[in-house]
GUNUBA-755159 format. One record per residue (C-alpha): residue in three letters; x, y, z. Coordinates in steps of 0.05 Angstrom, whole numbers, padded with zeros to 5 digits, always signed. Example, Ala and Ser with C-alpha at 12.3 -4.5 7.8 and 13.67 -1.06 7.14 Angstrom:
BEGIN
ala+00246-00090+00156/ser+00273-00021+00143/
***
This chain:
BEGIN
met+00000+00000+00000/leu+00023+00070-00016/thr+00001+00101+00050/asn+00012+00047+00102/asn+00086+00059+00110/leu+00074+00133+00123/phe+00028+00118+00181/lys+00067+00060+00209/arg+00131+00101+00213/trp+00107+00172+00228/thr+00034+00180+00249/tyr+00043+00172+00324/lys+00108+00211+00331/phe+00093+00265+00279/phe+00030+00297+00306/ala+00026+00324+00377/pro-00026+00286+00416/asp-00058+00351+00439/leu-00077+00372+00368/leu-00126+00317+00351/gln-00145+00249+00377/arg-00108+00189+00351/gly-00173+00162+00322/thr-00176+00219+00271/tyr-00109+00198+00241/glu-00131+00126+00239/ala-00193+00149+00202/phe-00149+00187+00152/arg-00107+00125+00141/arg-00169+00083+00128/leu-00199+00136+00082/leu-00136+00136+00039/glu-00139+00060+00035/his-00212+00063+00014/asp-00194+00118-00036/arg-00142+00072-00067/arg-00193+00015-00070/cys-00246+00060-00101/his-00200+00082-00158/glu-00183+00009-00172/leu-00256-00011-00175/ile-00276+00049-00218/ala-00220+00029-00266/asp-00248-00043-00265/phe-00317-00015-00285/gln-00286+00025-00342/asp-00250-00038-00366/leu-00317-00074-00370/phe-00341-00023-00420/phe-00278+00000-00458/lys-00235-00063-00459/lys-00286-00120-00459/gln-00313-00138-00528/glu-00366-00186-00501/pro-00416-00180-00443/thr-00394-00202-00374/glu-00437-00247-00329/trp-00483-00197-00296/thr-00475-00228-00227/gln-00401-00209-00232/val-00420-00137-00251/thr-00465-00134-00190/ala-00412-00163-00145/leu-00362-00112-00170/tyr-00411-00057-00156/asp-00424-00083-00085/gln-00349-00076-00071/leu-00348-00005-00100/ser-00410+00016-00062/glu-00381-00010+00003/ala-00315+00027-00009/val-00349+00093-00026/gly-00395+00087+00034/ala-00335+00074+00078/ile-00302+00138+00052/thr-00362+00180+00073/lys-00361+00149+00142/glu-00286+00162+00152/leu-00293+00234+00128/thr-00346+00244+00182/leu-00293+00225+00234/ile-00242+00272+00204/ser-00285+00332+00186/ala-00358+00324+00204/arg-00375+00392+00176/glu-00350+00373+00106/ala-00385+00306+00108/thr-00453+00329+00130/asp-00488+00322+00063/leu-00441+00274+00028/ser-00473+00210+00053/thr-00540+00235+00027/tyr-00513+00238-00044/tyr-00478+00171-00036/lys-00544+00138-00016/lys-00580+00172-00074/phe-00531+00148-00127/asp-00529+00079-00095/ser-00604+00072-00101/tyr-00603+00095-00174/ile-00548+00046-00193/arg-00580-00013-00156/phe-00644+00000-00194/leu-00606-00003-00260/leu-00570-00066-00238/gln-00633-00102-00216/pro-00696-00064-00236/glu-00746-00121-00229/ser-00770-00152-00164/asn-00781-00227-00167/arg-00850-00243-00138/thr-00863-00308-00101/asp-00938-00302-00090/pro-00993-00334-00132/pro-01013-00346-00187/tyr-00970-00408-00192/ile-01010-00436-00250/ile-01046-00403-00309/cys-01084-00444-00360/leu-01078-00425-00434/gly-01153-00409-00437/glu-01152-00363-00376/pro-01141-00287-00377/gly-01079-00258-00344/met-01024-00294-00382/thr-00968-00243-00389/thr-00895-00248-00409/gln-00875-00232-00338/leu-00916-00290-00310/gly-00914-00343-00365/gly-00858-00323-00412/asn-00866-00306-00486/lys-00877-00378-00509/ala-00937-00389-00463/lys-00964-00318-00473/asn-00963-00324-00549/leu-00994-00393-00547/ala-01049-00368-00500/glu-01064-00311-00547/ile-01070-00359-00605/tyr-01112-00407-00563/gln-01161-00352-00542/asn-01163-00307-00604/phe-01143-00344-00667/asp-01182-00396-00705/cys-01135-00455-00704/ser-01119-00517-00663/val-01074-00509-00602/pro-01058-00564-00551/pro-01093-00551-00484/gly-01048-00539-00425/phe-01022-00491-00372/ala-00961-00451-00352/val-00925-00460-00286/thr-00909-00386-00275/thr-00845-00350-00260/asn-00873-00337-00190/ser-00867-00412-00179/trp-00793-00411-00200/asn-00780-00351-00154/ser-00816-00387-00098/leu-00773-00449-00108/val-00709-00408-00105/ala-00733-00372-00042/tyr-00760-00435-00008/asn-00693-00471-00016/asp-00652-00407-00004/leu-00616-00420-00071/arg-00599-00348-00091/pro-00535-00341-00050/ala-00508-00407-00077/ile-00529-00391-00148/asn-00495-00323-00145/ser-00433-00353-00114/his-00424-00401-00172/leu-00439-00349-00224/arg-00389-00299-00194/thr-00332-00348-00207/leu-00354-00369-00277/asp-00307-00356-00335/pro-00348-00366-00398/glu-00285-00368-00441/asp-00260-00428-00401/asn-00297-00492-00421/gln-00280-00528-00356/ser-00305-00469-00315/leu-00369-00469-00356/leu-00379-00544-00346/asp-00364-00541-00271/thr-00411-00483-00260/ser-00465-00516-00301/asn-00460-00582-00264/ala-00461-00548-00196/leu-00523-00505-00213/ile-00561-00563-00245/ser-00548-00605-00183/leu-00575-00548-00139/ile-00640-00545-00178/met-00650-00620-00184/ser-00640-00630-00109/ala-00687-00573-00091/asp-00756-00585-00060/ile-00815-00557-00098/pro-00853-00512-00049/pro-00916-00548-00024/glu-00964-00496-00053/val-00930-00499-00121/tyr-00928-00576-00119/gln-01002-00578-00105/ala-01019-00527-00159/ile-00982-00569-00211/gln-01016-00632-00185/asp-01086-00602-00190/ala-01074-00571-00259/ser-01046-00636-00286/his-01106-00674-00259/asp-01154-00624-00291/leu-01118-00630-00358/val-01121-00706-00356/thr-01195-00703-00338/gly-01208-00656-00396/leu-01174-00705-00443/ala-01212-00765-00417/ala-01230-00787-00487/lys-01156-00800-00501/thr-01136-00871-00485/gln-01067-00850-00458/thr-01052-00778-00441/arg-00981-00754-00445/phe-00951-00685-00434/ala-00899-00642-00467/val-00862-00603-00414/arg-00828-00542-00446/ser-00789-00482-00424/ser-00821-00413-00428/ala-00771-00365-00396/ile-00784-00290-00393/ser-00725-00275-00439/glu-00741-00332-00488/asp-00775-00322-00556/gly-00770-00246-00553/leu-00713-00199-00572/asn-00669-00260-00560/ser-00695-00327-00583/phe-00655-00373-00536/ala-00669-00423-00592/gly-00657-00494-00568/gln-00621-00472-00505/tyr-00671-00499-00455/arg-00700-00569-00450/ser-00766-00596-00474/ile-00786-00662-00443/leu-00833-00701-00488/asn-00881-00759-00475/val-00884-00745-00401/asp-00928-00789-00358/pro-00974-00745-00314/glu-00944-00780-00254/asp-00875-00755-00272/val-00894-00683-00286/his-00860-00655-00223/his-00794-00687-00239/ser-00798-00662-00311/tyr-00814-00593-00285/leu-00748-00593-00246/gln-00710-00619-00306/val-00735-00561-00349/leu-00718-00511-00293/ala-00648-00541-00287/ser-00637-00532-00362/lys-00632-00458-00347/tyr-00560-00474-00328/thr-00535-00519-00384/pro-00468-00495-00411/ser-00499-00470-00476/ala-00557-00435-00441/leu-00509-00401-00393/leu-00465-00378-00450/tyr-00524-00353-00492/arg-00553-00314-00433/ile-00487-00281-00417/thr-00475-00265-00490/ala-00544-00233-00493/gly-00525-00190-00432/ile-00584-00215-00391/ser-00577-00226-00316/asp-00596-00292-00284/thr-00654-00260-00246/glu-00680-00229-00310/ala-00685-00298-00341/ser-00737-00326-00292/met-00764-00392-00318/ala-00837-00409-00330/val-00854-00479-00355/leu-00907-00495-00406/ile-00944-00562-00397/ile-00988-00582-00456/glu-01019-00644-00486/met-00968-00685-00525/ile-00987-00690-00598/lys-00971-00757-00630/ala-00947-00728-00696/arg-00943-00763-00763/ala-00911-00700-00791/ala-00883-00637-00760/gly-00840-00578-00777/val-00824-00504-00777/ile-00853-00447-00818/tyr-00817-00382-00832/thr-00867-00330-00856/thr-00811-00294-00893/asp-00739-00306-00913/pro-00696-00298-00850/lys-00638-00278-00895/gly-00678-00218-00917/asp-00682-00237-00991/lys-00751-00266-01009/gln-00796-00227-00963/asp-00861-00246-01000/thr-00849-00321-00992/leu-00870-00371-00938/phe-00823-00429-00923/ile-00854-00493-00896/his-00802-00542-00870/ser-00830-00612-00855/val-00806-00679-00832/gln-00839-00745-00817/gly-00858-00756-00744/gly-00840-00705-00690/gly-00800-00643-00704/glu-00744-00655-00654/lys-00694-00677-00706/leu-00709-00618-00750/val-00700-00564-00698/gly-00642-00603-00668/gly-00604-00598-00734/lys-00603-00674-00747/ala-00652-00679-00805/arg-00657-00654-00876/pro-00729-00630-00885/his-00775-00623-00944/leu-00783-00550-00963/ser-00848-00522-00992/cys-00847-00449-01013/phe-00912-00409-01020/asn-00927-00339-01045/lys-00950-00304-00982/lys-01005-00262-01014/glu-01034-00312-01063/leu-01020-00373-01018/ser-00998-00410-01081/pro-00940-00460-01084/val-00876-00432-01113/lys-00822-00484-01103/glu-00808-00552-01070/ser-00742-00585-01052/gly-00708-00632-01004/ser-00730-00699-00977/lys-00797-00734-00990/cys-00855-00691-00969/pro-00892-00721-00908/ile-00955-00679-00919/asp-01002-00672-00978/gln-01015-00608-01018/glu-01079-00592-00982/glu-01046-00596-00914/ala-00989-00552-00940/lys-01039-00499-00962/lys-01074-00501-00894/leu-01007-00490-00860/ala-00991-00432-00907/arg-01059-00400-00892/leu-01048-00408-00817/ala-00978-00379-00821/ala-00999-00318-00861/gly-01056-00307-00812/leu-01009-00311-00752/glu-00961-00261-00783/asp-01020-00213-00791/phe-01044-00229-00720/phe-00977-00214-00687/gly-00959-00158-00736/ala-00890-00186-00751/pro-00856-00245-00787/gln-00863-00309-00748/asp-00823-00372-00733/ile-00877-00425-00723/glu-00872-00496-00698/trp-00929-00542-00720/ala-00950-00615-00719/ile-01003-00658-00753/gly-01031-00719-00717/asp-01098-00751-00732/gly-01132-00687-00755/glu-01120-00614-00768/pro-01052-00579-00763/val-01035-00559-00691/ile-00995-00497-00673/leu-00943-00513-00620/gln-00906-00447-00618/ser-00902-00379-00653/arg-00847-00330-00640/pro-00818-00269-00676/leu-00773-00290-00734/lys-00705-00258-00732/thr-00692-00229-00801/ile-00626-00201-00824/ile-00616-00142-00871/pro-00573-00167-00929/ile-00502-00139-00925/gln-00506-00104-00993/asp-00572-00072-00973/ala-00546-00049-00905/asp-00486-00016-00937/pro-00473-00023-01012/glu-00400-00003-01003/asn-00390-00065-00960/lys-00410-00112-01016/val-00355-00165-01021/asp-00327-00184-01088/lys-00315-00255-01109/pro-00246-00275-01081/asp-00190-00291-01129/leu-00178-00360-01099/pro-00184-00432-01123/leu-00255-00459-01114/leu-00256-00521-01070/tyr-00330-00533-01063/his-00398-00507-01084/gly-00462-00533-01053/gly-00507-00536-00992/val-00557-00485-00967/thr-00545-00417-00937/ala-00572-00416-00866/ala-00535-00353-00842/gln-00503-00302-00888/gly-00432-00276-00890/arg-00361-00293-00907/gly-00308-00322-00861/thr-00235-00341-00869/gly-00199-00389-00823/val-00172-00458-00809/ala-00215-00518-00828/cys-00230-00558-00764/phe-00267-00624-00762/leu-00301-00630-00694/ser-00274-00689-00653/thr-00318-00736-00613/ser-00300-00703-00546/pro-00285-00631-00566/asn-00261-00574-00523/pro-00272-00503-00549/gln-00203-00483-00525/asp-00173-00535-00572/leu-00198-00496-00632/pro-00156-00440-00663/pro-00187-00370-00654/asp-00204-00368-00729/ala-00235-00437-00738/ile-00280-00458-00795/leu-00320-00512-00759/ile-00342-00572-00801/val-00393-00618-00768/glu-00443-00673-00782/asn-00502-00642-00745/ile-00517-00575-00714/pro-00548-00582-00645/ala-00560-00516-00609/ser-00507-00534-00558/leu-00454-00518-00610/ile-00460-00446-00588/ile-00402-00458-00539/phe-00355-00461-00600/leu-00379-00399-00637/ser-00334-00349-00602/arg-00276-00382-00638/cys-00311-00394-00705/lys-00309-00352-00768/ala-00360-00397-00802/val-00394-00465-00795/ile-00407-00519-00848/ser-00453-00578-00834/thr-00467-00641-00875/met-00537-00645-00845/gly-00584-00596-00813/ser-00630-00543-00839/ser-00639-00468-00841/ala-00700-00480-00796/ser-00658-00510-00740/his-00647-00475-00673/phe-00572-00470-00687/ser-00586-00433-00752/thr-00626-00382-00713/ile-00568-00373-00665/cys-00517-00364-00721/arg-00561-00310-00752/glu-00565-00275-00684/leu-00490-00278-00674/gly-00472-00262-00746/val-00435-00327-00758/pro-00438-00352-00831/leu-00470-00422-00836/ile-00478-00470-00894/val-00521-00533-00883/glu-00535-00595-00925/ala-00463-00594-00951/thr-00467-00670-00959/asp-00399-00686-00988/ile-00358-00630-00957/lys-00310-00676-00920/glu-00286-00705-00986/lys-00266-00635-01011/ile-00234-00603-00949/thr-00172-00623-00911/his-00168-00612-00836/gly-00121-00555-00818/glu-00119-00520-00886/met-00136-00446-00894/ile-00203-00436-00928/thr-00253-00380-00942/val-00327-00393-00935/asp-00376-00350-00974/ala-00443-00372-00946/asp-00483-00327-00992/ser-00459-00362-01055/gln-00447-00430-01020/asn-00375-00427-01045/ile-00314-00450-01007/tyr-00245-00428-01031/leu-00174-00449-01015/gly-00135-00394-00980/arg-00146-00328-00944/thr-00178-00265-00971/glu-00159-00194-00951/asp-00230-00179-00930/ser-00228-00241-00887/ser-00293-00237-00849/thr-00360-00203-00863/ala-00427-00222-00834/ala-00496-00193-00825/gly-00499-00188-00749/gly-00561-00201-00709/pro-00585-00178-00640/leu-00528-00214-00605/ser-00472-00181-00646/thr-00484-00106-00643/gly-00419-00084-00609/lys-00426-00025-00561/asn-00499-00016-00583/his-00513-00083-00551/pro-00566-00074-00496/tyr-00515-00098-00444/phe-00465-00043-00461/leu-00519+00010-00466/arg-00543-00010-00396/leu-00472-00011-00370/gln-00459+00057-00400/thr-00519+00085-00363/ile-00493+00056-00298/leu-00424+00085-00311/glu-00454+00155-00316/phe-00467+00151-00241/ile-00397+00122-00226/thr-00340+00149-00269/pro-00350+00222-00291/leu-00310+00273-00252/asn-00349+00338-00249/ile-00320+00375-00188/leu-00249+00396-00207/asp-00226+00460-00172/pro-00224+00450-00096/glu-00227+00526-00086/ala-00288+00537-00130/asp-00355+00553-00097/ser-00383+00492-00132/phe-00335+00445-00096/val-00390+00422-00048/pro-00428+00357-00038/glu-00488+00385-00075/ser-00446+00387-00139/cys-00429+00313-00136/arg-00460+00275-00194/ser-00422+00209-00189/phe-00385+00164-00142/his-00320+00191-00172/asp-00342+00261-00149/ile-00355+00235-00079/val-00287+00201-00076/arg-00253+00264-00102/phe-00289+00309-00052/ala-00274+00264+00008/his-00201+00258-00010/glu-00192+00333-00020/lys-00228+00352+00044/ser-00192+00300+00086/val-00124+00323+00061/gln-00143+00395+00075/ala-00167+00378+00145/met-00105+00338+00163/phe-00055+00388+00136/ala-00092+00445+00168/ile-00067+00415+00233/gly+00004+00425+00209/lys-00014+00497+00190/ser-00029+00517+00261/gly+00004+00463+00302/ser+00070+00445+00335/arg+00140+00459+00310/arg+00147+00387+00287/gly+00083+00392+00248/his+00092+00462+00221/arg+00073+00465+00147/lys+00120+00504+00101/arg+00111+00524+00028/leu+00170+00506-00017/glu+00199+00566-00052/thr+00200+00547-00125/ala+00191+00577-00194/leu+00150+00518-00217/pro+00076+00536-00230/phe+00046+00500-00171/asp+00046+00504-00095/leu+00079+00449-00054/tyr+00075+00446+00022/leu+00123+00404+00064/ile+00119+00377+00134/thr+00182+00346+00164/val+00176+00288+00212/asp+00247+00277+00237/asp+00263+00286+00311/asp+00333+00315+00304/lys+00341+00385+00332/glu+00368+00414+00267/ser+00305+00396+00229/arg+00260+00422+00285/lys+00291+00491+00292/ala+00239+00539+00315/thr+00224+00590+00262/asp+00167+00636+00244/asp+00180+00628+00170/asp+00124+00596+00130/thr+00170+00580+00071/ile+00229+00535+00059/thr+00280+00529+00003/ile+00303+00465-00030/asp+00372+00475+00003/gln+00338+00471+00071/val+00304+00405+00055/glu+00344+00346+00083/ser+00301+00290+00056/ile+00343+00247+00009/pro+00284+00219-00032/phe+00251+00287-00038/arg+00314+00322-00062/ala+00325+00267-00114/leu+00254+00271-00140/trp+00257+00347-00141/gln+00321+00345-00182/gly+00283+00306-00235/leu+00223+00353-00233/thr+00269+00413-00245/his+00310+00380-00299/pro+00330+00428-00355/ser+00292+00386-00407/ile+00226+00408-00375/glu+00206+00479-00393/trp+00157+00498-00338/gly+00161+00573-00344/asp+00151+00587-00418/arg+00118+00520-00430/glu+00156+00508-00495/tyr+00166+00434-00482/tyr+00094+00419-00502/asn+00081+00477-00550/trp+00028+00505-00504/lys+00006+00556-00556/glu-00038+00501-00586/tyr-00080+00503-00523/asp-00124+00558-00496/ser-00126+00583-00425/ala-00177+00531-00404/ala-00128+00477-00424/met-00074+00511-00383/thr-00117+00503-00321/asp-00119+00428-00335/gly-00044+00425-00332/phe-00027+00460-00268/ala-00049+00458-00196/phe-00080+00527-00190/lys-00021+00568-00166/asn-00030+00602-00098/lys-00091+00561-00080/thr-00073+00521-00018/glu-00134+00475-00022/ser-00111+00449-00089/ala-00036+00449-00075/ser+00010+00389-00069/tyr+00035+00362-00003/ala+00095+00323+00020/val+00112+00290+00087/cys+00188+00284+00090/gly+00238+00248+00134/his+00312+00243+00124/asp+00303+00178+00086/tyr+00228+00179+00074/leu+00179+00214+00027/asn+00104+00212+00018/leu+00085+00261-00037/asn+00015+00277-00061/ile+00026+00319-00123/arg-00028+00346-00170/phe-00029+00374-00239/gly-00101+00397-00249/tyr-00144+00335-00263/his-00094+00281-00248/phe-00056+00264-00185/thr+00005+00224-00166/ile+00025+00193-00100/val+00098+00175-00089/asp+00116+00136-00027/ala+00190+00121-00018/leu+00241+00098+00033/cys+00313+00111+00013/gly+00360+00093+00070/glu+00420+00051+00088/ser+00382-00016+00088/ser+00372-00042+00017/glu+00323-00094+00043/gln+00276-00040+00070/asn+00282+00009+00013/tyr+00224+00016-00035/cys+00189+00065-00081/ser+00115+00061-00098/ile+00078+00106-00146/arg+00005+00114-00162/phe-00017+00155-00222/ala-00091+00168-00236/gly-00139+00213-00273/gly-00130+00267-00325/gly-00169+00319-00364/gly-00159+00288-00433/thr-00199+00235-00470/ile-00201+00162-00450/glu-00153+00148-00509/gly-00106+00203-00488/arg-00103+00178-00416/phe-00091+00107-00442/phe-00032+00128-00485/arg-00002+00169-00429/leu-00003+00106-00385/lys+00033+00070-00442/tyr+00087+00124-00439/leu+00093+00117-00363/glu+00093+00041-00365/glu+00151+00040-00415/ile+00195+00086-00372/leu+00177+00053-00305/ser+00190-00017-00333/lys+00259+00004-00357/leu+00272+00031-00287/gly+00256-00038-00258/phe+00187-00024-00230/gln+00132-00077-00228/val+00075-00042-00264/thr+00000-00055-00267/ser-00050-00009-00301/lys-00125-00005-00313/thr-00156+00047-00359/asp-00127+00111-00329/leu-00100+00083-00264/leu-00028+00060-00256/asp+00008+00028-00197/ala+00082+00011-00196/arg+00131-00012-00142/leu+00206-00021-00137/glu+00242-00054-00079/gly+00310-00076-00053/leu+00357-00024-00083/asn+00413+00009-00045/ile+00410+00083-00030/glu+00450+00104-00091/gln+00409+00062-00139/met+00343+00085-00109/thr+00364+00158-00111/lys+00381+00155-00184/arg+00314+00124-00201/leu+00278+00178-00162/val+00312+00231-00204/thr+00287+00197-00268/leu+00219+00188-00237/gly+00215+00262-00222/arg+00233+00279-00294/met+00180+00230-00319/leu+00126+00265-00277/gly+00146+00332-00304/thr+00145+00311-00377/ser+00078+00274-00373/lys+00035+00327-00340/leu-00009+00342-00401/met+00007+00284-00446/asp-00064+00257-00442/met-00084+00316-00485/met-00029+00306-00536/leu-00018+00231-00546/lys-00063+00204-00601/asp-00032+00137-00621/glu+00026+00089-00611/glu+00070+00131-00658/ser+00063+00193-00616/val+00080+00153-00553/ala+00143+00127-00587/ser+00166+00197-00608/his+00157+00225-00537/leu+00195+00166-00508/asp+00252+00179-00557/leu+00253+00251-00533/phe+00253+00229-00460/phe+00310+00180-00471/gln+00353+00231-00507/phe+00368+00261-00439/asp+00385+00194-00407/asp+00407+00139-00455/thr+00428+00095-00397/leu+00355+00072-00394/leu+00365+00042-00463/ser+00434+00012-00449/gly+00416-00019-00382/arg+00468+00022-00345/glu+00452+00059-00281/pro+00421+00128-00291/thr+00465+00186-00272/leu+00448+00243-00226/
***
């Protein structure tokens, strides 16, 4: 820690006990530690938005916020002990921002009261209670002239009740907080642990009885059937809406009514399969926002089943209906294991246009009925639909209708992005486009026991079938080719959502492609080429691939507005008050400034040992020193309020000051940075408000010790160093944070600092605009030389966040820095 050594060595002997109680100084020490922690956590939040390309598990975001909220709250409490007057209103603003952020983190309350069951024919079925699948089916059941299986939904309130009844939330969150979705083993371990939790849970008695009664009523209503079976299906809140969750949750078919409770638990547990976890995280949805309802309906013994798209999901043939059909149930079709028959109908005229694929399991009249139903459902819901259907002994039955995810063709979205035919040898042409785009990468045949980490980051995955569970591989895939499957499968829907090109029904692909060779897949033309193209990857992205416009990042950005902005800047301004705080960062800044002012005000009016003196210097900022040595010479009584550098006996301070005043740094006329490019407002950013004691810099000095808090406008630096006879005890720590420039400018300034500090031998860590570095174990001569270079580095970097634009500008400034000390490049010791 940067501040611990200061207090361990000097707190109790520096301040006279009659000036303030020891507890005040302990509060100051704790406040500085909380301040350090707050800046680390704020930097972690900025990393989530600016460095992460994919959403983070929301439980981890919430856990990170809990730590930040605790640290900021602790700062307000410690400031109350140091300066109650300054902290009077600060806790009010902390509580206000905390409540705003917690609402954004978790806006919905999860109810555990009835109704636990809602039948499809009853009013009151909403997405919040029954999920989109059950709500849509209930609307069709009640308002549309077609056949729908009778049944009921076990509501999300029942799920919430089960979680509360078994006290599962702490354990669920604990597992999710440690989940690394990019590590397959972590994903499997977390999935297994969570599934075990759900399967071993007790269904609350009132929920158990409600399911029992509804099942009995359903069986009674189907008394004419010789043997009643159920289909038990997921209907989560987040499913079949903006995000499809296609195939991610389980459907248990042919369930005996006596086994319905066990099947209910199985469907609930499928909320935590590896693929479902990964999909939810990728969609940026929190676990509590994905509450699970379960749909229990009559099982249809189908002689034919399939999927209807009421338009082309690729965005091409928008006036065409696509009826995919297979013999028997539709599980193999949606599971990517069957090649269906395809019947295409003109949507307006309901006339057949085209047929292809396997033998058709339905007759022409049944196909026309399905086309009529599909067109009607599109009109009913007011949007293209993805419809699951079955035909048993009689009329077609609608099993599900959800919004169809359609993609704008790449050339229509931006004509300039249209990709030309690559000048490469053609290896293969064939199959069916299931998801558009082009990808270049290494051909990889999936093994029998695959691990996603075994794939290269630019894999072209070649598989036999396309189950929805393949989503765990897609983060490393540039395209997918399957010998089986259909564009109507769940996996095809996922690929369109993620913007991953997919070709299906490429029956003889394995005879044409060699494992490990570089290939380019053009899914639009169903062409596969040997080699790499310059425009290596293009795809029409869906709702899961929208970059910083992803709902997760938009939500995170809103939360960051209450955390990261720094609005209160000048400690001497009238606006530097708690009422001006608009973020946690403002609260941290205010508390730090006021605590430092309060503590150093003691030195201003206190004992001779604690007497504060202003350093006489031509540099454009004020620096106050307090000496802490006990020797008589350093404690000479004097009425002077100033001190010269010649009177300072601190070895580390004199070394650092030698670097700050190095001839290469033009403080006075500001020529080093060509200040004329900046106006007077920018000048204020660079310097610490000359002659304003509240915004000055402070140093606590001993003969061999230095703790310096130095500020240049909107960024601050803390240097904590011991430079004595014992090499084992010597150290130097530096913290650098903040700045008035852009995020990019602050990032490149840290790159500049990291390069210099690394060459000096420091261990460096950095996050966004926060840098920590530490050096230990040098003798007094070595440590002194590094402090000189450190001082020069601080002087040269004061406004670099407003000047550095790219890696090239960083390199040129480093060259300029090293011109004055080439020993950093040669590995020799720096000279004084």
